[in-house]
N, C-alpha and C positions, 0 to 999 in steps of 0.2 A: 716153510719159507718159516724165521723168524722174524720179530720187528722190538726192537729198543724204543725207547723213550722219542728217541730226534727221529724216528721214523726210518734209518738207515737199516740196508740187509744187511744183517751181521756177515752173511756168506761173502758180499759183495764188496765189504772195507775191512781190509785185516783187524784187528785189536787195536795192534800194535803201529798202526799207521800214524798215526800223533807222534809216536816215540821218533819214527824213522824220520818223519816231519821237520824232530827239532834238531835232529842227528845234521839233516842237510844242512838246515840253517846255519849250524855252529860252526859246519865246513865253509859256509861263506864267506862274500868280503862285508860283508852288513853286518852293520850292527842290529841285534835282533831288539826289539822297542816291543816291552812286554806291562801292560797297564795291571793293576790291581783291581782285581774283581772281589766285591766282597759277598756277593750272594749270583745267582743265576740269570737276572735279569741284565746285571751290568757285565755278567762273562757274554753274554749274547751279544751287546751293542758292542762291546769291544771287537768281539767278530766282525760284528752286520760293519763295524765305519771301515773294517778292514785290517788289521792287525796281524798278523802271524803266529803268534802267544801270547798268553795271560798269563798274569801270576795270583795263585790263592794265595792270596793275603793273609797272613796268620792275625793283625790288627784287623782289617777288615771283617775276620771269622768271630772274632773275640767283640766285635761292637756289634755286628749285625746279629750275633745267635745269643749273645748274653747281655747285651747293650754295657759290656765291662772291656777296661785299658788293658791295653797287652801284654800281661804281665803274669804270663801261662794259668792262665787258667782253663783254657781249652782244652779236653782229657784227648787220646788218642784217637779214641772211637766216636768222641764227637765230629773230630775234624774227616775225619775216613768219611764220615758219613756224608759233612760238606763236600769234599772232594769227589764223591760219587756224583751228586746233585751237578756240579759245576761241571765232570766232564759229559753227562751225559746232557748237557744244555749246551756247550760246544763243538765244533770236530776239530777246531786249534790245538795243538799241543799246552796242557796245563802244566804250571812250572808252580810246583806245590810246595808249603811251608809247614817241613815237619820240625820246626822249633827243633827242643836239644834231641828228640830223639823216644821222648818222656820218659828217660830212664840213663839206665845205665846199658854195654854195650850188648845184653840180651835184648834189654826193650827198643833199644834202634833198631835189630835185627827182624824185629815183629815189626815197627812200623815199617820200616822198608818194603816187607813182602804186603802189608795191608793196604799200604800206599798205590804199589805196585798190581795190588788185584782193581783198586778203584779206577786204576785206568790213566794214572799221572803219566805224562813224559819225563818228569824232572821231580826229585825230591832234593830238597836244600838241609841240612843240619847244619848244627852251629855249635860253640864249644864253650857256651854260656852254663852256669850252672843250674839248677832249678830252682825255684822257681827263675824261670827267665823273664826281659824284661822290650820292650822294644829297643832298638837297635840303635835309637838316638834320644833315648833316653840315657839317665844319667844313675850310677849305682849299677852297674851290671859288671857281674864278675865271670870268672871262666874256669876251666878245669883245668889238671893237667894237659901239657900237651900233648904225653905218649898218649891218655887216655882220650883225646880223640883223634888220634891215629888211630887206635882201634879199632874206633867206632868206626873209622872211614874205609878203613880194611875187612869189617866185617860187613858191612852196608855194601860193597864192592859184590863180596863173595856174597851175599843172600838174593842178591835181585838175581831173578830167572830171565830176567828178559835184557842182552847185555847193551841194548838199544836205550835201556833206561837210566836218565842222565845224573849221576851224584851233585850234588852242587855242595861244596863245604865254606862254613861260613867260620871267618875268627871275629871275634869282637872286642880284641885283645887292645886296638887302636887307644882307646878313649882313657883308658887308666895304664895299659903299658906301655905305651908310645908306638910310630910306625914299626918301628926297626923290629921289637916282637910283633908285630903283627903281618909283617911280612915273612920273619922265621917260621911261622904258622904256618902260612900262607904256603911256602915252598914244602914244609912236612906234609902238608893235607895233598900236594899236588904229586909227591911221591909215594901216597899210601896208597893215592890211587883215585882221588876225586877226579872229576871230567872238567869241572869248572872253578875256580874259584874265589869266593866271595869277601872281601876283604872289609867290613862294614866301619861306615860313618867318616872315611878319612876328611881331612880338615881344610885342605887347601887344596888345587892345583895339582901343583907340584907334589904333594903327598901323592894324585891319582897319578902323574905321568910316572913317578918310581915306583908304582904297586906293578904297573902296566913294563915298566921294564924290567922288572925281579921276576914278575913271574912268568915262567912256562906256557903254562895251562891257560883255557880263553877263561876273561875273568870277567865282575858283572860287578854293575855300576846300581845303587841304590838313591833314588832322586825322591827323596824326602821334602817337601818344600818347608821352608824355613827351619832345616833339619840341619843338623852338622857338617854335609856336608855343600861344598860349593854347587849350584843346581846351575848344571851347562844344558845346552840343547845337544841335540842329538848326534848331530853333524861331530862338533867339538867332541863329545866320548868318543865315539867312532875313530877320528886324528889322535886320540891320545892314547884307542890300544884296548879300548873295550869291547868284547864282543856280545853281552847281555845287558840291557839297562830297566831297570822296574822302577814303576811307578806306583808305589803299592797302595796308597791311600788319596790320591787326587780323586778319585770319582768316587768316593767315601764324603771324602770334607765338600767335594762341590755337591752331591745328593743332599749332606747334613745343611749347607745354609739355604738349598733351595726348597728345601721342607720348614725350614724357622721363616723363609717367607712367607710362605703358601699359608700354613699352616697361622702364622702371627695376623696375617690380613685378614685371613677369614674369622678369625679369634676378633678381632678388630671390628670389622663391617657385617659380619654374618655372610658373606657372599665367599666366592672364588671369583667372580666377575671383572675382580679389576686386576686378576693376572691369569686372564684366559690366557696372553700370547705366553706364558711361560710353561704353560702345561701341553703335554704329547696329546695328539690328537687321539680320542678314545678307539676309533677304530683302527688308527695304524696302530696303537698298544695292541689289540687284537691280535692284528696279523702278526707284529712281531714275535706275539707268546704262538705264534702255529695256529691259533684257530682256524684255519682254514684246511690244514692236513689232517685235525683230527674230525672236521664234520665228513672230508673225504674217507675217511675210515669207520665212520660211523654208517653212512653209506653205502660201504662194502662189506662191512663185516656182520652188521648188527643183524638179528635175526629177523627175516622178514612176517611179518603177521598176519 
């Protein structure tokens, strides 16, 4: 009997269970709301409060791991290590940000295989040139449509598990307009992508047009104070979206909370005035799974 970090017995839960779960969610009628996880703690909280999937945000990875912006500085191997940690932290599907595939079509094939080995349920690939930028930044440039079509076709062939969801993202809207973005979305759907992600539409009408024009499931990217109207989940569902990611909501909240707590500590020399804003230490230990660690120690450590 083998155990993995979450203490699930490998033989009892199929390794691709999360991928099958995401496929079932995509076949359902409800919008899949996937908050962004920037580290293992945020991933576990997302699962604990009841979400059925999470988004492994690239900006969150770059910010939390490198303290740098989302401008293509995380390498593929760094991201794979990050995905391994997130997948082991939770049992819900992890939707992974695979950026541009980290190079040409050959690099993209290797990226898909490595992310798949890490256990992600979906990988998002985008048509930006390298180095890429956050989808709500200006100055993004895109590769030729045919080049991205080839990447998608190769990604579909490269996966060894047909349940791995391939998400194709286009960043054409900001510089080349909504019509070109939709043409690319349609081409990527024809190439075999399971979900189409047209980044940063700028009006509600554009969001509706996307969903009238794309036959595959679509993904909405909700960035607070970003380029796209921030709609409630129910409205996005009515428009026709199938997935809504909130990639940096948790990261922005954590950043503000840390400034408040550390600022107060700097000012007063104590955290007593902000104790009500701090998670209980004993509860935090339980959240991290300390009881399971202790139980395993009792069962397996050598008796003296």
